N, CA, C and O of each residue as an XYZ file, in Angstrom:
588
protein
N      17.849     18.904     -9.611
C      16.715     19.331     -8.833
C      16.317     18.184     -7.909
O      16.398     17.019     -8.298
N      15.894     18.500     -6.709
C      15.429     17.492     -5.773
C      14.410     18.117     -4.833
O      14.235     19.335     -4.811
N      13.726     17.256     -4.041
C      12.685     17.685     -3.107
C      11.570     18.464     -3.790
O      11.092     19.471     -3.267
N      11.168     17.998     -4.945
C      10.058     18.590     -5.680
C       8.837     17.715     -5.472
O       8.916     16.496     -5.618
N       7.710     18.321     -5.133
C       6.471     17.570     -4.986
C       5.442     18.166     -5.930
O       5.199     19.373     -5.922
N       4.835     17.303     -6.748
C       3.807     17.739     -7.677
C       2.466     17.452     -7.011
O       2.086     16.292     -6.854
N       1.759     18.490     -6.625
C       0.521     18.337     -5.881
C      -0.520     17.589     -6.702
O      -0.749     17.893     -7.873
N      -1.145     16.605     -6.064
C      -2.222     15.874     -6.701
C      -1.781     14.666     -7.498
O      -2.630     13.906     -7.964
N      -0.482     14.457     -7.674
C      -0.004     13.321     -8.458
C       1.002     12.517     -7.642
O       1.940     13.069     -7.066
N       0.790     11.214     -7.604
C       1.727     10.339     -6.898
C       2.895      9.972     -7.811
O       4.053     10.011     -7.395
N       2.590      9.622     -9.034
C       3.614      9.211     -9.981
C       3.508     10.054    -11.239
O       2.408     10.380    -11.685
N       4.633     10.401    -11.799
C       4.631     11.174    -13.032
C       5.977     10.956    -13.715
O       6.929     10.490    -13.090
N       6.048     11.293    -14.992
C       7.280     11.137    -15.753
C       7.992     12.473    -15.891
O       7.362     13.514    -16.076
N       9.308     12.427    -15.797
C      10.143     13.603    -16.001
C      11.066     13.279    -17.172
O      11.690     12.219    -17.217
N      11.140     14.222    -18.127
C      11.985     14.000    -19.299
C      12.657     15.296    -19.716
O      12.146     16.390    -19.477
N      13.798     15.148    -20.336
C      14.469     16.295    -20.924
C      13.820     16.552    -22.283
O      13.500     15.607    -23.003
N      13.626     17.808    -22.636
C      12.931     18.151    -23.883
C      13.588     17.551    -25.117
O      12.892     17.223    -26.077
N      14.887     17.400    -25.119
C      15.603     16.983    -26.327
C      15.776     15.473    -26.459
O      16.361     15.007    -27.436
N      15.273     14.695    -25.485
C      15.434     13.235    -25.562
C      14.073     12.556    -25.550
O      13.049     13.174    -25.260
N      14.090     11.290    -25.868
C      12.871     10.484    -25.797
C      12.867      9.602    -24.554
O      12.064      8.674    -24.454
N      13.744      9.882    -23.622
C      13.858      9.080    -22.414
C      13.200      9.813    -21.254
O      13.434     11.001    -21.034
N      12.372      9.079    -20.517
C      11.709      9.659    -19.351
C      11.989      8.789    -18.129
O      12.281      7.599    -18.251
N      11.896      9.391    -16.970
C      12.094      8.693    -15.706
C      10.797      8.780    -14.921
O      10.221      9.858    -14.775
N      10.336      7.632    -14.412
C       9.142      7.616    -13.570
C       9.532      8.083    -12.178
O      10.465      7.548    -11.579
N       8.824      9.075    -11.663
C       9.135      9.681    -10.369
C       7.966      9.442     -9.417
O       6.803      9.537     -9.809
N       8.286      9.134     -8.170
C       7.265      8.958     -7.135
C       7.373     10.087     -6.122
O       8.471     10.484     -5.732
N       6.240     10.591     -5.708
C       6.182     11.674     -4.729
C       6.399     11.179     -3.306
O       6.247      9.993     -3.011
N       6.747     12.084     -2.461
C       6.681     11.965     -1.008
C       7.578     10.899     -0.416
O       8.711     10.706     -0.859
N       7.057     10.199      0.600
C       7.863      9.344      1.453
C       7.829      7.883      1.030
O       7.936      6.995      1.876
N       7.682      7.620     -0.252
C       7.587      6.254     -0.736
C       8.771      5.401     -0.287
O       8.577      4.269      0.156
N       9.974      5.916     -0.393
C      11.161      5.145     -0.018
C      11.131      4.690      1.429
O      11.519      3.563      1.738
N      10.675      5.555      2.312
C      10.576      5.203      3.730
C       9.502      4.139      3.946
O       9.672      3.225      4.753
N       8.403      4.270      3.221
C       7.317      3.295      3.366
C       7.770      1.936      2.838
O       7.545      0.917      3.492
N       8.405      1.905      1.667
C       8.895      0.654      1.100
C       9.910     -0.003      2.031
O       9.873     -1.219      2.222
N      10.810      0.779      2.608
C      11.804      0.233      3.536
C      11.130     -0.395      4.750
O      11.575     -1.437      5.232
N      10.064      0.225      5.249
C       9.343     -0.320      6.401
C       8.675     -1.644      6.039
O       8.687     -2.583      6.835
N       8.088     -1.725      4.829
C       7.455     -2.979      4.396
C       8.512     -4.081      4.325
O       8.297     -5.181      4.834
N       9.642     -3.791      3.703
C      10.693     -4.805      3.572
C      11.251     -5.226      4.930
O      11.706     -6.358      5.095
N      11.214     -4.316      5.897
C      11.703     -4.633      7.243
C      10.638     -5.335      8.086
O      10.920     -5.805      9.189
N       9.407     -5.401      7.556
C       8.340     -6.053      8.302
C       7.926     -5.253      9.514
O       7.747     -5.803     10.600
N       7.774     -3.948      9.330
C       7.366     -3.105     10.450
C       6.286     -2.126     10.005
O       5.957     -2.033      8.822
N       5.752     -1.414     10.959
C       4.750     -0.403     10.648
C       5.425      0.835     10.085
O       6.559      1.155     10.440
N       4.717      1.525      9.207
C       5.271      2.758      8.663
C       5.159      3.856      9.710
O       4.240      3.864     10.529
N       6.093      4.764      9.668
C       6.121      5.844     10.651
C       5.096      6.924     10.328
O       4.651      7.644     11.222
N       4.720      7.041      9.065
C       3.770      8.080      8.689
C       2.792      7.569      7.655
O       3.005      6.535      7.022
N       1.733      8.306      7.503
C       0.677      7.951      6.572
C       1.152      8.113      5.129
O       1.847      9.078      4.808
N       0.783      7.181      4.266
C       1.077      7.313      2.846
C       0.303      8.511      2.305
O      -0.774      8.835      2.804
N       0.851      9.164      1.289
C       0.165     10.329      0.734
C      -1.042      9.932     -0.091
O      -1.915     10.759     -0.354
N      -1.101      8.661     -0.505
C      -2.245      8.189     -1.281
C      -2.339      6.676     -1.150
O      -1.377      6.007     -0.773
N      -3.512      6.155     -1.469
C      -3.696      4.710     -1.489
C      -2.748      4.087     -2.507
O      -2.202      3.010     -2.268
N      -2.552      4.753     -3.634
C      -1.652      4.244     -4.668
C      -0.234      4.085     -4.127
O       0.419      3.075     -4.390
N       0.242      5.064     -3.380
C       1.581      4.974     -2.801
C       1.679      3.783     -1.850
O       2.666      3.048     -1.874
N       0.670      3.593     -1.023
C       0.659      2.487     -0.068
C       0.642      1.141     -0.795
O       1.384      0.229     -0.430
N      -0.204      1.018     -1.824
C      -0.288     -0.229     -2.587
C       1.037     -0.543     -3.275
O       1.484     -1.690     -3.294
N       1.647      0.477     -3.832
C       2.920      0.294     -4.523
C       3.968     -0.257     -3.557
O       4.689     -1.198     -3.891
N       4.051      0.314     -2.385
C       5.030     -0.138     -1.391
C       4.747     -1.567     -0.947
O       5.670     -2.373     -0.827
N       3.470     -1.891     -0.702
C       3.129     -3.244     -0.261
C       3.441     -4.250     -1.369
O       4.041     -5.292     -1.110
N       3.040     -3.945     -2.589
C       3.287     -4.880     -3.694
C       4.779     -5.146     -3.875
O       5.209     -6.299     -3.870
N       5.566     -4.087     -4.034
C       6.968     -4.291     -4.324
C       7.751     -4.740     -3.090
O       8.760     -5.435     -3.215
N       7.298     -4.351     -1.917
C       7.925     -4.848     -0.696
C       7.699     -6.339     -0.534
O       8.637     -7.077     -0.233
N       6.458     -6.797     -0.730
C       6.163     -8.228     -0.621
C       6.856     -9.013     -1.730
O       7.369    -10.106     -1.488
N       6.875     -8.467     -2.939
C       7.536     -9.158     -4.053
C       9.010     -9.386     -3.760
O       9.563    -10.422     -4.127
N       9.653     -8.424     -3.100
C      11.079     -8.543     -2.804
C      11.372     -9.492     -1.642
O      12.486    -10.003     -1.534
N      10.403     -9.731     -0.784
C      10.643    -10.555      0.397
C      10.793    -12.033      0.050
O      11.720    -12.690      0.524
N       9.886    -12.562     -0.775
C       9.936    -13.972     -1.128
C       9.189    -14.176     -2.443
O       8.485    -13.284     -2.916
N       9.350    -15.356     -3.021
C       8.725    -15.647     -4.310
C       7.201    -15.672     -4.186
O       6.656    -15.985     -3.128
N       6.532    -15.340     -5.277
C       5.078    -15.361     -5.297
C       4.506    -14.012     -4.934
O       5.134    -13.209     -4.246
N       3.296    -13.784     -5.416
C       2.684    -12.481     -5.140
C       1.732    -12.561     -3.952
O       1.249    -13.634     -3.593
N       1.474    -11.398     -3.351
C       0.564    -11.335     -2.227
C      -0.879    -11.492     -2.672
O      -1.246    -11.066     -3.767
N      -1.692    -12.098     -1.828
C      -3.113    -12.291     -2.118
C      -3.917    -11.210     -1.408
O      -3.746    -10.985     -0.210
N      -4.790    -10.547     -2.149
C      -5.656     -9.517     -1.562
C      -6.836    -10.200     -0.889
O      -7.585    -10.934     -1.534
N      -7.004     -9.959      0.417
C      -8.075    -10.598      1.176
C      -9.273     -9.691      1.412
O     -10.188    -10.061      2.147
N      -9.285     -8.509      0.801
C     -10.466     -7.665      0.863
C     -10.336     -6.448      1.759
O      -9.294     -6.180      2.357
N     -11.447     -5.722      1.821
C     -11.554     -4.521      2.643
C     -12.419     -4.882      3.849
O     -13.560     -5.318      3.695
N     -11.874     -4.698      5.037
C     -12.614     -4.983      6.267
C     -13.363     -3.724      6.669
O     -12.759     -2.664      6.834
N     -14.655     -3.836      6.825
C     -15.467     -2.690      7.242
C     -15.379     -2.508      8.748
O     -15.097     -3.463      9.471
N     -15.621     -1.279      9.236
C     -15.605     -1.069     10.691
C     -16.575     -2.032     11.381
O     -17.746     -2.110     11.012
N     -16.086     -2.756     12.376
C     -16.908     -3.727     13.096
C     -17.107     -5.029     12.344
O     -17.780     -5.934     12.837
N     -16.527     -5.134     11.151
C     -16.686     -6.345     10.339
C     -15.726     -7.440     10.757
O     -14.833     -7.232     11.578
N     -15.931     -8.614     10.173
C     -15.052     -9.739     10.496
C     -13.841     -9.745      9.562
O     -13.906     -9.280      8.425
N     -12.753    -10.279     10.069
C     -11.505    -10.339      9.322
C     -11.439    -11.677      8.587
O     -11.648    -12.728      9.193
N     -11.149    -11.645      7.273
C     -11.077    -12.900      6.530
C      -9.936    -13.784      7.018
O      -8.907    -13.290      7.478
N     -10.127    -15.080      6.913
C      -9.117    -16.036      7.352
C      -7.858    -15.926      6.504
O      -7.918    -15.696      5.296
N      -6.726    -16.094      7.160
C      -5.443    -16.111      6.455
C      -4.859    -17.527      6.432
O      -3.722    -17.724      6.004
N      -5.628    -18.496      6.886
C      -5.147    -19.879      6.947
C      -4.733    -20.368      5.562
O      -5.493    -20.261      4.599
N      -3.540    -20.898      5.480
C      -3.046    -21.465      4.237
C      -2.565    -20.455      3.204
O      -2.174    -20.841      2.103
N      -2.587    -19.167      3.541
C      -2.143    -18.133      2.604
C      -0.737    -17.704      3.029
O      -0.542    -17.207      4.138
N       0.236    -17.898      2.139
C       1.617    -17.628      2.550
C       1.972    -16.139      2.540
O       2.828    -15.696      3.305
N       1.311    -15.375      1.674
C       1.628    -13.948      1.581
C       0.333    -13.215      1.250
O      -0.306    -13.496      0.236
N      -0.052    -12.273      2.112
C      -1.346    -11.636      1.929
C      -1.329    -10.191      2.401
O      -0.406     -9.740      3.080
N      -2.399     -9.475      2.012
C      -2.650     -8.151      2.545
C      -4.149     -7.902      2.519
O      -4.879     -8.480      1.714
N      -4.586     -7.042      3.402
C      -5.990     -6.614      3.425
C      -6.042     -5.184      3.922
O      -5.114     -4.705      4.573
N      -7.130     -4.512      3.612
C      -7.306     -3.122      4.019
C      -8.225     -3.124      5.232
O      -9.335     -3.654      5.183
N      -7.749     -2.521      6.327
C      -8.446     -2.601      7.613
C      -8.792     -1.209      8.143
O      -8.142     -0.221      7.802
N      -9.827     -1.150      8.983
C     -10.209      0.125      9.602
C      -9.250      0.480     10.742
O      -8.410     -0.332     11.126
N      -9.380      1.687     11.274
C      -8.597      2.010     12.477
C      -8.930      1.002     13.585
O     -10.072      0.561     13.709
N      -7.928      0.647     14.379
C      -8.098     -0.287     15.492
C      -7.444      0.320     16.737
O      -6.392     -0.142     17.176
N      -8.075      1.362     17.304
C      -7.434      2.073     18.420
C      -7.119      1.191     19.618
O      -6.188      1.489     20.366
N      -7.867      0.114     19.819
C      -7.624     -0.758     20.972
C      -6.249     -1.423     20.907
O      -5.702     -1.820     21.936
N      -5.687     -1.545     19.691
C      -4.364     -2.158     19.554
C      -3.328     -1.162     19.032
O      -2.247     -1.558     18.595
N      -3.659      0.129     19.079
C      -2.706      1.168     18.713
C      -2.668      1.546     17.243
O      -1.820      2.338     16.833
N      -3.565      1.000     16.448
C      -3.634      1.356     15.027
C      -4.724      2.409     14.850
O      -5.889      2.079     14.629
N      -4.336      3.668     14.950
C      -5.313      4.754     14.971
C      -5.749      5.244     13.599
O      -6.623      6.105     13.499
N      -5.152      4.710     12.543
C      -5.519      5.091     11.177
C      -5.932      3.851     10.402
O      -5.527      2.741     10.749
N      -6.736      4.024      9.357
C      -6.971      2.889      8.468
C      -5.634      2.489      7.850
O      -4.720      3.308      7.751
N      -5.523      1.234      7.439
C      -4.218      0.759      7.005
C      -4.320     -0.468      6.104
O      -5.349     -1.139      6.031
N      -3.220     -0.724      5.431
C      -3.057     -1.986      4.721
C      -2.218     -2.873      5.635
O      -1.063     -2.558      5.923
N      -2.786     -3.958      6.081
C      -2.068     -4.949      6.892
C      -1.461     -5.944      5.920
O      -2.156     -6.443      5.035
N      -0.171     -6.244      6.069
C       0.478     -7.214      5.190
C       1.226     -8.253      6.000
O       1.665     -7.991      7.120
N       1.366     -9.437      5.419
C       2.083    -10.514      6.092
C       2.723    -11.410      5.043
O       2.089    -11.774      4.052
N       3.975    -11.760      5.265
C       4.684    -12.739      4.447
C       5.087    -13.861      5.400
O       6.036    -13.720      6.170
N       4.361    -14.974      5.343
C       4.620    -16.073      6.269
C       5.892    -16.843      5.931
O       6.368    -17.625      6.754
N       6.452    -16.640      4.746
C       7.712    -17.277      4.373
C       8.852    -16.639      5.155
O       9.713    -17.335      5.692
N       8.851    -15.304      5.216
C       9.930    -14.586      5.901
C       9.563    -14.172      7.328
O      10.439    -13.846      8.129
N       8.270    -14.186      7.642
C       7.818    -13.735      8.956
C       7.599    -12.237      9.043
O       7.271    -11.726     10.113
N       7.773    -11.525      7.946
C       7.593    -10.075      7.957
C       6.116     -9.719      7.907
O       5.339    -10.318      7.164
N       5.747     -8.741      8.708
C       4.372     -8.236      8.685
C       4.374     -6.814      9.216
O       5.320     -6.383      9.876
N       3.311     -6.096      8.923
C       3.207     -4.731      9.415
C       2.016     -4.022      8.804
O       1.124     -4.647      8.230
N       2.019     -2.708      8.937
C       0.918     -1.876      8.477
C       1.451     -0.688      7.688
O       2.489     -0.118      8.025
N       0.728     -0.323      6.635
C       0.984      0.911      5.907
C      -0.266      1.761      6.076
O      -1.347      1.380      5.626
N      -0.121      2.900      6.717
C      -1.255      3.766      7.017
C      -1.777      4.438      5.742
O      -0.992      4.890      4.908
N      -3.095      4.499      5.598
C      -3.711      5.154      4.445
C      -4.666      6.238      4.947
O      -4.970      6.307      6.137
N      -5.128      7.076      4.033
C      -5.997      8.178      4.439
C      -7.394      7.672      4.792
O      -7.878      6.694      4.223
N      -8.018      8.346      5.724
C      -9.380      7.987      6.129
C     -10.344      8.154      4.955
O     -11.248      7.338      4.772
N     -10.154      9.206      4.161
C     -11.088      9.449      3.051
C     -11.020      8.338      2.006
O     -12.058      7.928      1.486
N      -9.821      7.838      1.687
C      -9.730      6.745      0.715
C     -10.261      5.440      1.297
O     -10.880      4.650      0.584
N     -10.024      5.208      2.585
C     -10.603      4.023      3.230
C     -12.128      4.097      3.174
O     -12.785      3.116      2.826
N     -12.690      5.255      3.516
C     -14.144      5.415      3.484
C     -14.700      5.178      2.091
O     -15.767      4.584      1.935
N     -13.977      5.645      1.072
C     -14.419      5.438     -0.314
C     -14.382      3.955     -0.680
O     -15.273      3.473     -1.379
N     -13.367      3.226     -0.220
C     -13.299      1.784     -0.473
C     -14.466      1.054      0.192
O     -15.096      0.193     -0.422
N     -14.749      1.396      1.437
C     -15.859      0.771      2.158
C     -17.187      1.066      1.462
O     -18.082      0.221      1.423
N     -17.302      2.284      0.910
C     -18.528      2.670      0.207
C     -18.619      2.027     -1.176
O     -19.630      2.178     -1.862
N     -17.562      1.304     -1.593
C     -17.597      0.591     -2.867
C     -17.124      1.385     -4.063
O     -17.550      1.112     -5.185
N     -16.253      2.362     -3.857
C     -15.714      3.141     -4.969
C     -15.042      2.195     -5.965
O     -13.981      1.638     -5.684
N     -15.664      2.021     -7.123
C     -15.175      1.050     -8.106
C     -13.795      1.407     -8.652
O     -12.989      0.516     -8.919
N     -13.515      2.699     -8.819
C     -12.209      3.109     -9.324
C     -11.089      2.723     -8.370
O     -10.050      2.224     -8.805
N     -11.291      2.949     -7.062
C     -10.263      2.589     -6.086
C     -10.126      1.076     -5.962
O      -9.013      0.559     -5.868
N     -11.256      0.361     -5.963
C     -11.193     -1.099     -5.875
C     -10.477     -1.684     -7.094
O      -9.704     -2.634     -6.966
N     -10.734     -1.121     -8.263
C     -10.059     -1.576     -9.480
C      -8.553     -1.343     -9.372
O      -7.758     -2.185     -9.790
N      -8.166     -0.194     -8.808
C      -6.751      0.108     -8.638
C      -6.100     -0.919     -7.701
O      -4.998     -1.393     -7.977
N      -6.770     -1.263     -6.602
C      -6.241     -2.247     -5.665
C      -6.010     -3.578     -6.376
O      -4.943     -4.181     -6.253
N      -7.006     -4.024     -7.110
C      -6.914     -5.317     -7.782
C      -5.860     -5.314     -8.880
O      -5.179     -6.319     -9.084
N      -5.718     -4.209     -9.583
C      -4.748     -4.128    -10.675
C      -3.326     -4.272    -10.162
O      -2.483     -4.856    -10.843
N      -3.044     -3.755     -8.981
C      -1.696     -3.855     -8.434
C      -1.268     -5.298     -8.208
O      -0.077     -5.608     -8.237
N      -2.231     -6.176     -7.984
C      -1.886     -7.561     -7.630
C      -2.405     -8.553     -8.659
O      -2.610     -9.727     -8.350
N      -2.617     -8.080     -9.883
C      -3.191     -8.921    -10.924
C      -2.202     -9.176    -12.057
O      -2.612     -9.322    -13.208
N      -0.905     -9.233    -11.749
C       0.053     -9.463    -12.831
C       0.567    -10.869    -12.871
O       1.380    -11.205    -13.731
């Protein structure tokens, strides 16, 4: 079976009834998003969820060079961008920036060791929830980079 999408779930396990072995499955265009992160470019389409975007950024940055990415926060519309000085690998969540062609909220990432950088587009509703201080989403962001 292939091209199956489970609505409402980004990740889920698939197992055969007669075994104790399961496979973790990711929905949608994760592979394309991860490939774009590793190539240091912008994603062609919006991630289906914040979780999908975070997963791609984390594992894409981890594969680029040693060390984990540093989360620099959520930038509010019209807010100031935190300094990246002295940070070799980082990401932050930014609002739409139509003046520079970024029409969707996104995760901006940069690996200064390899020179790779880009954007992973996220949904406006999840960005708005992060700006409003949704503790569940903020906890999810921090958990991805807290290992």
